[in-house]
N, C-alpha and C positions, 0 to 999 in steps of 0.2 A: 527850172532855170535852163536856158538854152546854152549848150556848149558849142563852141565854134571849133571845127577841126582845123588844126594848123600842122600839116604834115612836115613842114620845115623845122618844127620844134620837137617832134615826138621822140626822136632818138636821143636828143639832148636831155629831155626831161626824164624819160624812162631809163636811159643808160642801157648797158648790156643786160640781157635778161637775167644773167647770173650775178650781176653786180648788186650787192645788198648794202654797201656803204654809201654814204652821202657823196654826191658828185664833187662838192667842194672839198670835203675831207679827203677823198681819194686823190684829188689833184694836189692838195697840200702835201701829201706824202710822197709825191713824185719829184724828180729832179726838174728844174725849170727848163723849159724849151717849148717847141711847137706842140708837143703832145699835151702839155697841161696849160699852156698859154699864160703862165704867171709872169707878170712884168716886174713885180717888186714884192719883196717880203719885208714886213715890219715885225716888231716884237709881238703885237697882239692881232694883227690883221695883214691881209695881202691884197694886191691888185692883180686882177686877171682880165684878159680880153674875153668878151662874149663870143662864143664860137658861132653864134647865129645873130650877128649884130643888126641893129636897125640902120646903122651907118658906120663907115670906117671910124675906128677909134672908140667904139662903144665898149666901155670898161665897166667892171664891177669891183667894188671894194668890199671885201668879205672878212668878217672876224674869224680868227682861228678857232674860236669857241663855237661849237655846234649848238646853236640856240635858235628858236623860231621867231624871236622878237628882240628888238633893241632893248626892251624892258628887262631882258634876262642878262644883259651884258654889264660888265664892271665899268666903272668910270674910266679907267685907263684904256680900255678897248674902245669905248665910245669916243674918247678924245683922239685916239689914233685913227679911227674911221674918218673923222673930220679932217685931220691933218693930211691923211693920204688922199682924201677927196680934193683938198686944196692943191696938193701937188699934182694930182691928175689934171686939174684944170690948167695949171701952168704948162704941163707937158703937151696937152692937146692944143693949147693956144700956140705954142712954139712949133710943133710938128705940122699941125693941120690948119693953123690960123683960124681956129673956131671963133665964131662971132658970138655965140650964145650956147647955152647948155640946158638940157633937161636932166634933173637929178631927182631920183626917186627911190623909195623903198616900198615894196609890196609886202605887207605883213599878213599872212594867212592865205589860204587857197582862194577864198572868196574875193580877195583883192586882185587876183590874177597872178599871184606868185607861182612861178613854175617850179621852184624848189622851196616849198613852204617851210620845211623843217630847219633850214639854215639861212637865216636872214642875211641879206646882202643889199648893197646900195648900187644902183645903176647910174652911170654918167654917160650921157649921150650928147656928143658935140652937135651943134646946129649952125647953119649958115642961112642967110637970106636967100630964099628961092630954092632951098634944098628939096630933095625928093622923099622925105620921110612920110609924106602922105600916101605914097605908093603902097606901103604895107597895109594901110587901112582900106584904101579904095580898090586896089587891084590884087591884093595878096601877093605882091611882088616886092622884092628888095632890089634896090639899085646901088651897087657897090663898085666904085671905080678902081678899087685896088684889092688884090688878093689878100686874104687873111695873114698869110705868111709874111708878106711885105709889111703889112700893118704892124705885126708883132715885132719884126726886126727894127723898124723905125722907132716905135714907141719904147721898146726895151733899151735901145741905145740912148734915147733921151732921158729915161729914168736913171741910167747909170751916170750920165753926165750931170744930172741934177744932184745926185748924191755925192759926186766928186767935188762939186762947187756949191755947197749949201748956201 
C-alpha cells in the first residue's frame, strides 16, 4: 500500500512525542478555548473544530466515549452525535451560508482515519465553486479566515443556538 506524506497533518496525528493519551480525550479534559477548539459540549459527545481544516468551519462531532467504531457506542451517544451534527449544519448555514456539506466517518486506519482509536464524524461545509479540490490536486489549503476567527464566530453561534432552542 502506498502512503502519501502529508506534512500538514503529522503534528496533529502524532501529537507531542510524550503525549500518550488520545488527542480527543486530552482535549475533552481541557477548558474550552482556542487551545482545544471545543465549540460545544453535550452529555455524550462534543463538537470541535478541526485544527487543520479542509475549509473554514470544518467541524468534528466526537463521542466522549473512547471507541474505535460507532458499533461500540450506546444508543444515547449515537443519538446525540446525530443531534449535534444537525445543530452543526444549522450553525454553519447561519455563520457561513454553506450551500452543501460533506459529512463522513472514517472507521479504521485503512479508511483514512487519522485518529483511528477514537471514532468521530467530520462536517465540512461546501459552496458552489469552492476550492476544496486544492487539497487533492495541489496539496494546498485555501482558507480565507484565521482559525481563531472561525472559532470565535462559531462558538458565539453555538451559544446563541443553545439560548434560543
